[in-house]
N, C-alpha and C positions, 0 to 999 in steps of 0.2 A: 508531805514534800511536794511538791512538783515536780514532776520530770520531767529533766531537762536533754534538747537533744540537738544537734547540732542535720539542718536543714543542705542539702547541697545548693546553694540557692545563684540564676543565673540573672535573675529580675525577667527573665522570660516568664508565657501565659502558664505555665505550669505550674513552677517554681511560686511564683505570685498570691498564684493560688489557693498554693499548700503553708505560706506561712496565717492564714486566718484558719483556716483547717487543721493547723495542728494546734493553734490553738486553745480551737472546738474542743479540742478535743482532749486538751487536758493538758499542753506539753508548753515547759519552757522553750520559745525556739534561738536559737540561735544559726542567724542568718554566713556563710564563709561561701563569699566569691569566686572561685578558684580563677586567679588571672591568668590567661596561656593569650595570652597579646592578642585578645579579640580587639578586631581591628573596630569595629565599627560601633562600639558600645560606649557610653558616657559613664564610668563606673560610680565617679560622683555622687547621680544623679538612681543611678540602680540600690548604691547604700544608702541613701536618703529616700528609699518609697521602700524599701525593707525596715527602717527605722519606723519609719510613719504609716505602716502597714502593722506595726505592738511588734517587732522581731522582741527579745533580751538585748541583745549584739548582733552588730554586722561589722563584717570582719574580710579582707581582705587579702588573700595569702600568693604573691609573687610567686609564679614558678617558670617563667618561661623561659629562661636558662635552659632547664634543669630537664622541661620538656625535651627545647629540640638537642641539649646535649646527650641525657638519656637517654631517653624514648627515643625520637624520631630519626637520629642521626644513626643506634646499631639496627633500626629498622631499614632504612635506607644502605649500608650497607649489607643488607640480606638482598637489597634487589626488591624488596616484597611486597608484594601486589593483590587486592582479593582479589578473585573471581579475572586476574588478568587486568585487570583495568584502578580500582576501585586504591591510592594510595593513602589509607586508613588514616585520613587524618581525624577523622573523630574519635577512633575505636584505642588509638595510642596513645591519648591524654585522660581512657575514662579509669585505668589504674591509680593514676596519679594526682588526678580527684578523690578518688578512694584514701587514698595515701593521708593526702591534705587535709580531709573531712575526720580523719582517726585523731593527727596529729592537734584537729582542733576541740577535738572529742578530749581528750588528756586536758588541753587548759581550761575548761568553763568546767570539767566534771561530769560532761553528756553522757546518757548511759544508751544515746539510741544514737544514729545517721537516716537522715532520710531524703530522698531519692521524688524527684518526678518521671522517673523512664517507666514507660508504658510495660503493662506487662504483657505487648505483643512481639517489643522490640528488642535489640539484642544489648540498649544501654544498660538493662538492671540485672543481668547477665554479668556484663565488664565492672559495673560498680559494685556488687556481692563479690560475683568471687577473687577480688582482687583483695572486699577488706577481711574475707571471710580466713587469705591466706595470709596476710598483715595479720589477724583481732580475729583466732578461729571461735573466741565469746562476744563477738561485734553483736547486738542486736540492730536489724537493717528493718526500716518502716519503707515501706511502699505502698500508697496508696492505691496507685494504679488497679493494684489485686487484692484489690479488699474491695467486699460485692456493696457498703455501707457509701464511701467515695462514687464506685461506678453510678450509685441509682443517684447521688444529686448530681455528677457532673456525668451524665452519660457521654457525651461532646464536646467541643472547643466550643460554640454559638453558648453553652450555657455556664461554661469557662467567664469567656468575651461577658455574658450576663452579666454574671458574678462582677466582676472587676471593673465595670460599668456602675453598680450600684456601690461598690466600695471606692470609685474612685480610683484605681488602681489604674495610668497610665501601664498601657504596653502596646508590642510593636505591631501584631497580629490584630487582621481585623476580619467582620464577618464579609468582606466585599474579596478584601485579599488573604484569607488563610494557610497558606503555607506555612511552618514553619521550619525557622534556618538558628543551625549552631556554628559557632566560630572560635578558631583561637587563630594563633599566627599559621600554621599549617596547610589553616584550607575550611573553607565556610560551606557548607551542608546548608539544603533545600528541599523539601519533603511535603508531604500530606496537600490539605486540598488539591486542587485542580492538578498537580503534579503528581496526585492517584491514578491521573488516567494514562500509562505509557501510550498513548494515539495522539496524545495532546505535548504540539514543540512545548516547552518551556522554558524554552529562552526565553519571550519577549512577556512573560509572565510574571519575570524572578525581575532584582533589584537586589542585581550584582554587585558585590559590595570589596574586591579585590582588583577586577579584569574586566578593559574595555572587550566586544564582542572581538573578533580577530575581523571582520568587516569592515569596523571604528579602527584600529588598529596603525598605525603611520605607514606611510609608505614607502619606507625607508628601512631597511632591517639595521638593526642594535646591535652590536655587540658587548658582549660578556663576557668575562673571564675568571673561572673558581678555579679556586688553589686546595687537595687532598692531601691531607698528613695519616696514614696509613689507615685510609677510607676515612676517613674524617674531613667533612669539609674546615678550612683555619680560614677562609680569605677570600673579598670576591673583589672585584676589579672592573671598572667600566672597560670596554674598548681589547684589545688584540693586549695576552698574555705578551714575558719576553726573555723565559725558560729555554734554555736551546734557541735564539734564533743570533747567534753574537756573542751570547757572553760563555760562563762558563757550563754548559745543563749536567754535571755531574751534580752541585751543588743547590740542593733544595733552598729559596729561597721564595720570599712575602715578599710582595709589592710597600713599598712606603707609601703610596698611589694608595693601596687597597681604602675601598668606600667599607669596609665594616669585617671584621676578625673574632667576631665571638660568635657562638650556635646564634645565640636568637637577631643579633642585627644580621647577619648573612643571610637565615630566613626573609627577614624584614626587608631587606634589602632587595636581592630575589624577588619577592614579592613585588613589590615600588617597580622593579625593569620586566619582568618577565607580564607583571598584570597590565601595562598600558602597552604593552605589544602582544594580549590576546591569546597567550601562554594560561595552559593545564583547565581549560573546562570539561567538565564530561558528564555525560546523560547515564546513566546506567540502571537497568532492573536486575536486582542482586539478591542473593536468596542468603536471610535470613538463619541466622543459630535454633529461630523455635522453630522453623519450616518454614513458613511464606514465604511469597516475593514481596519486594521493595522494592520502588521507583526513587528515585533521587536524580537530580542535579548540584554537583559540584565543582568547586574552582579550589586549585592549588596554585598556584604561578610559582611558589618558590622552588617549592619539594618537585617540581614537574621537570627546571633548568635544572636539580641537584641530582636528582635518579638518572637523567641524561648523560652531565656531566661523568656522573661517576661511572655510567656505564661505559661507556668512552674512555674513561682511566684503567677497567677493570680490562679493556680490553688488548691493553700491552701489556701489565703487567702481573698479572693472572694467567697462568699456563693451563690446558686445556682442562685435563683428566679433575680437576680443583674447581675452576669454575661451573662446569656440567657439575659434579656434586652441590656443588653450591644452588645453581639452576633445581634439583631435584628437589632439595629442604626447602627450598625459596616459599610455591603454593604453603608447604605445614605449616612456617612460620608466620604467612602472613594466616592461612586459615585460625591457628591461636592467638594473635594479636587482635583479630576482629572478633572470635568467641568469646574473648576476654581471661585466657588463658596467659599470665604476666608473668603471676609470682606464683614459677613454678618451677618441679626440678629438669623438666625437658625443656626450657626455657632456657634456664640458668648455660644447661649443659650448649646448648646451640648459641649462646652470645660469645659464649667461650667460642669453641670453634672458630667460628664470623671472627673476634678477637685476633684470634690467630693467624686466619689467613689474609688477611684485610694487610697486613702488616707491610708489604710490597706495596700497595696502593698509595704510591706521591706523588706529584706534579700535580702538572694545570692541563684544565682543559676551555678553548677559549666555545660559545656558544654563541651560532646568530640566530637573533632572533624576531621573524618578520611571520606579522600577523599569524601567530596562537600556534605557531612552527619554529622548533630549537631545534637547528641544525650541527652537528662539530663541526666546526672549520678547521680548527686543531688540537694535536694532544700532544704531551711531553712529559714523560716520568722519566728521572736519573738511575730510575730500577726497570726500565721499559724492557721484555724481553726481541723485540722484536728486530732482528737481522734483516738488518734490507741484501746483507749478499747473500742470504740466504735463500731470501723470498724474491729475490730479482727472476726473471723470467731470463737475463743476459747472465752468464755462464761467472761463479764466483764463489767463492765460500765454501766450506769445508762438504758441498751434500753432495754425492757422485748422483746423477742416474740411474749408472750401470743399476746402484746397487736394489733400486725402486725391483728390476724383476725379480731377485728372490724373497724380497719383503714381499711381492705379489702372491710367488709361486705356494708362498708360503703357508697366506692368510687365504686363498685359492682353496687349499687341501682339500678339507670339507664339504668344500661344496659339489670341487670335480667325484669326490667320493657318493654323496648323496645324490644328484645326476644322474652315476651311471646305476646306480639300483635301481633308481626313483625319474626317469627319463621322465621333463614336463614338456607339453607340445608346446609348439613354438610356430 
């Protein structure tokens, strides 16, 4: 009886080749295109290609809303960035892809899941760790970790030749062989000429989400984002209204909001931020498997959300809680990057962030201009900012005389140490 396999199918070079290769290996192949909101892909053409190549089935799993609400937004609440710059757009999506493929495997009775991630990359870790956490008995087929597959396809040129012989259309070409991976959160570009860190990657790439800052409009564009307990709940053009002549104690979303669902908020900000050149980065990062890699990423919507969310936290979270979150944030980013999404440690961390984000409610207006996102205004019914106390003028219940005793007590260990071990100055 022919063994069935669910292939994580994108329609790109690697997975197009894998449909034919898995059939040659004797598998019945069920292609699953996980719809993550890829902005530049023709889904009907991708499905048709899978069937033309010989897939037993080709289906789409729409997880766009789940990706944003259950994966991206919790990571946003952590302000998690891998190695201080990468917003984890690809990393976040991988465990969700594994989940969707396991669900499809149940439907078709498949005994295995296959993916086109290489044995040098991070995605193999993310796919497998997530799948095994959800189904400890899952069989994972990773052709790039098989000598027989690598012998047949030692490089991208051989894969392009294979597709040419099979008349399989792919976006990659011999003249521009960089690889791209996209979803609603971001697009990543790597491989080909981008593997040389000395080469400027910007002129090489056909960006799908953003214009260059140099080509962005010459006027600043305003956008307002509303948050409820740290979660984005609405976005609108222009400047918001809370606390500007209205009742600042009430949280309200305007009727003029352009989007209120998680995916629509990200998509709308992608459009607004993208036309203003927001969210491009060029990074040499440390992969989980040990080597460094160079990538160019664009994430206009998420860049806006990170900036707005941080601005609102500055009003609503106290110092010690914020600093604790900041110490843990790199740990969360590392776990997401490595693929440890479904685990007890992440469950506990997500419970923590859900609790500490409860007061992060309000609105933030950003000014977008030629690649920059600046905070114009921030308001919250839960603001801890007390103008009377913070002001340089007299007022509030802060008595500056009290600072004398405060500093004398803080200085006790320093004065003792200075008396015993004098420092040269």
